[in-house]
N, C-alpha and C positions, 0 to 999 in steps of 0.2 A: 340655387334652389330650382326645383321644377316649377314651371309656370306655363300658362297659356296667354298669348297676346296676339294683337293684330297691328299691322302697320298701314293698312288701307282698309276702307270699308267695302263690304260686299257679302256674298254668300258665305255662310259659316265654314263649309268644307273647303273653300278656296282661300280664305283670308286668315283663319285661326291657326296659329303656330303653337306647337307643344315642344318644349325643350328647356334649356338651362338659362337662367337669368341670375345676375348677381344677388346675393343675399342683402336685403335692405338693412340699414342701420338706423335705429331711432334717433331723431334729432330732439332738441330741447322741447319739452312738452308732449312728446310722443311716446307711444308704447309700440312694441312689436308683438304681433299675435302670430303664434304658430297655428296655422289654420287646420282644422279638421274637416270642415265642410264649407261650401260656397253655394249661395242661392242664385238661381237663374231666374230673373224677372223679365217680363215683356219689355220693359225699358232698356234692359241690357241688350236684348237682341235687336231692338230698333236702333240703338246707338251703333252697334256693330254693322248692321245692314246699311247704314247711311241715311235712313229715313228721318233721323233727327238732325241732319246737317253734317257738315264736314268735321273731321277729327280736330280736337283742340291741341293734341300733342303728336309727336312723330311716331309714337307707339302707345299702345294702351293694353294694360291687363284689365279685363272686364270684371264686372260684378261689384255691386256696393254692399251686398249682404254676405255675411259669413259668420262662422263661430269657431272658437278654438281656445287656446291657452296663452296668456301673456308670458313671453319668455325673456323679455328684455325691456328696459325703460330708458328714456332719455333724461337729460338734466331737468330737474324740477319736478319729476314724477316720483311718487313714493315707491321705494324699492319693494315695499310689501305687496305691491300689485303683481309682482312676478309669481306665476303659478295660478293666477286667477282665471277661472272659466269666464269667457265673455262672448257676447255677440256684437257685431259691428253694424254701423249705419253710415251711409254716404261715403263709403270707402273709395268708390270710383267717381264720385260727383266732383267735377272740375279738378280731378287728380288723375295722373297717369297710372297709378298703382292701385288696382282693385283686389278682390279676394280670390281670384282664380289662380292661386299660386300657393306654395307651401307656407309663405309668410307674407305679412303686410305690416307696414308701419303707418300709423295714423294718429291724429290728435287724441290724447288720452280720454277725452270725454266721448269719443266716438267708439269706444270699446266699453260696453255696458255689462255689468255682472250678470251672468247666466246662472240661475239656480240649479242645484244638483238634480232637481226634479225634471228638468228639461234636457233632453239629449241634444247633441250637437246638430243633428239634422233639423230638429225643430228650431234651434237657435238661428239657423241660416234663413229662416222664414220671418224673422221679427223685424228687420230693418225697414223693408218696404211694405210687405202685405199687412203685418200687424200694426205698424205705426200708422199707415194710411187708414186702416179700419178704426183705430182708436181716435185718431184726430178727427175723422169724419163724424164719429159717433158723439164725442164729448166736447167738441170745440165750442159749443154753445151752452154747456152746462150738463148737469146730470140728467139721465133719461129715466130714472125710476118712476114708475107709474105712467109713463108715456107709451104711445104706440109707435113703433118704428117699422118702416118698410125697408127691406134690403133687397135691391134688385140684383140679379146675378148671384143668387144666394149660394151657389155651389162653387163660385170662383174663389181664388186664393184670398182676396180681400173680403168678399162677401161672406164666406163661411166663418172667418174670424170675427167679422162684424156681428153676425148672429150670435156667436158664442159670447162676445163681450156684452151685447145688448141684453141677452138673457141673464148673464151674470149680474148686470147692473140693475136688474129689476124692471126691464121694459117688457111690454107685450110685443112679440116679434112676428111680423109677416114677411115672407120671402117670395120672390118670383123666380122661376126657373124655366128652362126650355124643354125638359123631358123628365120622365119618371125617375131615371137613374140620378139625375141631379136633384130631383125632389127628395129622394132618400137621403142624400148628403145634407141638404138643408134641414131636413127633419132631425137627423142625427145630431146636427150642430145645435139644435134647440129651438128652431122656429115653431111657434104655436100653430100657424097656418102656412101652408105652402100652396102657391098658385102657379099652375103651368100656363104661361101666357100664350102658348101656341094652341091650347085647347079650351081656354076659359077667357071670359071677358074680365080683365083685371079690374076695371072700374067697378063693375057690379060686384065682383068677389070681395074687394076691399070694403066697399060700402056695407055689404052684408056682414063682414067680419067686425066692423066697427060701429054697427048700428046706425050707419049713415054719417057718422061724425068725421070720418077720414083719419089720416095719420098725422102725428106730430112732426115726424122727421123721416126723410127719405135718404138712405145711403145709396147713391146713384152711380152705377157703372156706365150708363149710357144717357147722358143728359139730353142731347138733342133728339135722339131717336125716341126716347120715352116721354118727352115733354108734353105731348098732347094727353097722355094718360096721367102723369104725375100732377099736372095742374088741376085735374079734376078730383084728386083724392087727398091732397094736402089740405088740412084744415086751416082756418084763418089763423094767421100768426105762425104757421109752420115753417119748417126749414127743409130745403133741398141741399144736401151736402154731396157734391159731385166730384169725382176724380177721373172721369172719362167721358168722351163724346166722339167715338170713332165712326159710328154709322152716319151721324150728322154733325160734322165738326163746325158748321156755321149755321146754327139753328136760328129761326125767326122766333123771337121771344114775345109772347102776348103780354106786353108791358102793363096795360091798364087792368086787365083781369087779375094779374099777379099783384099789382100794387094795391088794388082794392081788397085783396085777400091778405095783404100785409105779409107776403111770402118772402122769406130770405133765401137767396141763392148763395151758397158758400162754395167757391171753387178751391180745390185743394191740390197742392203739389208737395208731396212729402219731403222732397229734398230741401224745400225752402221754409220749413217750420222754424220759427224763431226760437231763441234759447229758452224763454219762459214756457212756451207751449210745448217744446220738445221735452222739457223736464216733467211737465204734467203728463205727457203721453207715456214717457218711460215709467213714471210712477204708477200709472193706471195698469200698464202691462205687468209690472212687477207684482202689483196687488192681485191681478187676475191669475198669474202663475202661482202665487202663494196659495190661492184658493183652488188650485187644480182646475181652473176654468178655461184655460187656453191650450188648444191642441191643434196646431197647424197640420193639415193633411199633406202627406208626401205622396205625390203621384208617381214619381220615378226618380231613380238615383243612377248616376253615371260616374265612372272613374274620371280623374283629371284628364287623362289622355283622350277621353271620349267627349270632351266639351262641345265639339262641333255637333255631335249627335244630340246632345242636351239642348243646344240652341234650336236645332231643327224640331225637336219635340215640342218646345215652347211655341215656336212659330206655327206648328200644325194646328194649334187650337184644340187639340184632342185631350189635353191633360186636365183632369179634374183634381186640382190641388197644385202643390209646388214641386218644382224640379230642383234637385239638389245634386251638387258635385261632391263626391267623397274624395278628399285630398289625401288624408293620411292612409 
């Protein structure tokens, strides 16, 4: 099969190889997915660059997210799954074989039914961005009637979080860094959009909520935004965070947060437990059935152009998801 892999970490153009690898064979409990698309996430490029530490295997086919059609099953898996449209999650998590190839074998539960209403490009955006958004949004219960603040509302996770929060009946406020990203957040369903470069976020949120603050923050930059979020989360609220790049070692104002009874929930989508994973998958399925989930595709590349796709993600200029077209 055609595939892309690396044997050492470093710059994409230097370490990514495109060529032939053996066709994988599904083992007991596994399915083989003939991949149509593969999603490129920031974690994928960080792993390849070496910023997440040394390689765990002698070679690595990157990417955890992808979509395609099951074309073979291993022992113990229902033969009726052959021909099923699916999306994948955690394909390259602690495994050498990810989705940047024509086929991947993985445990059967890591290939989830993809409805006909979702194309394969959108399917390649569900494993990390959509599951992160759903887990952050719903891990403490329903949000109907609540006010939710989504920071980085035009990001791959943020935009889906807006869509899901609006679908679930929340009042949604989003922060962005410019007008173009504001238009993306508005189109996703945000009731109010705040440009944090030109407006005072604390004042704007207080005005939007009548001084009450927000029930939940879906936070892309925990440390950098902490001085703001602690002023706008209402008593008993939740900060659900999946990133803290600008300030990776923040000083936490413990007593002010304690006396406001604020919960900080840190999320790593790869480590969602089985029960919560099932709830996340069910939420996404329900949103897709209601035509409420529409991942934005920023750019598409051919499999042989995977290095350029990684460079596009690393540039930080993409508004939306980067997808590899494999078939």
